N, C-alpha and C positions, 0 to 999 in steps of 0.2 A: 462141533456147537449148533448149539441151537440157530433157525434162523432168526427168531423174536432177538437172542442175542448178540446177535449180529451186528440189524438192525440194531440194535439198543446203543452197544461199542461209537457202530458212523454214525448214529445223534447227537454221542455227547462227545465225537473228538468235533462237529459243528456246531456244540459250543461255544465250544474248548476255543475253535477257532474265534467268531462270533467274539465271544471275551475278551479273548488277549488283540483283534484288533481296533480295543476301544482303550486301550492302552498305549499307556511315549514310547510304549517299539511295540509296535504295530506290525512291524516287517514281519518280528515273529514267528505269526500265523501264515507265513507263506512257507516255513520251516515244517510245520505240525504233520501239511497233506505227503509230504515227502519223508516219512518216518516209511522204514521197506515191512511190512509190515506183510505184504499181495508179497513181496520180492522172496521173503523167508519162505515163505506157504509153498511159494513156489520152485526155492529151491531146496526145500524137503521134498515136497512130490517127484521132482527129477530124479536127487540120485534114491530116493530110497524106489524108486519103478526101472531107471536106467544106470544106474552107479557115479559114482565119485570122476571115472573120467567127463560124461556129458555133465553132471556137475558146473565141473571146471570150465569145460565148455560154454555151457550156458551164462556163467557168473562173465567168460572174456566179451559175450555177446553182449549183459545189462552195463559193461565196461562201451563197450559203444553205447550205449542205448541211448546213455544223455546227453551227445550231440543231438537230439528231436526234440530234446525237452532246452535246452538251449535255448532252441532257436522257438519256440517255441517263447519261451522267453524274451528275446531279441526282439521276436519281432512282436509283441503286447506292448513293447517298450519304447520299439518306434512310433506302431500306429497312434498307440490311446496320445501322441501329439498333438493328432489331426481327426482321431473319432472320436467317439463318444466306445464306454465301453463296449456296451450289446458284441456292433460287428469288431470292432477291436480282439476278442476273442476270438471272435467266427473265422478272425481272417490268421489270427495269429493260430487257431487248435489246423487249418488248412496246410498253413508254414510246417506243425508238426508231421502231419498225417502225408507230403511229401515230403520230408527228411526222413522220415518214418516206414516208407514203403522203399526209398532210396538203400533206407542200412539193408532191407529182408533180403531187398535184389540183387544190391554190392557182397552182403554177407552170401545169401544160399551159392549164387555165383563161385567164389573164393572158397566156400568149402562145399 
């Protein structure tokens, strides 16, 4: 798929998120970025280049990878209670980064 097509799809997703954010069901806008587009690409590449067993390992790691995202959401919820949105997002990304690093460190030590 050409770079221009990928950019157009990305732009459409951003527009969809913007439109959903203006509806009475604004919270659905938080679901759209979680569509597993990149996961499907990664799973296909791993399966075709490394085989099904590597894919299965990647899937298990992906299940554990939900934890950093959950910690991002939890910390963002917490920080927005007393910070402006920009700094709260920054702090939440730091929480995600630290938890992702810890996950990778633990995974590499155990596997």
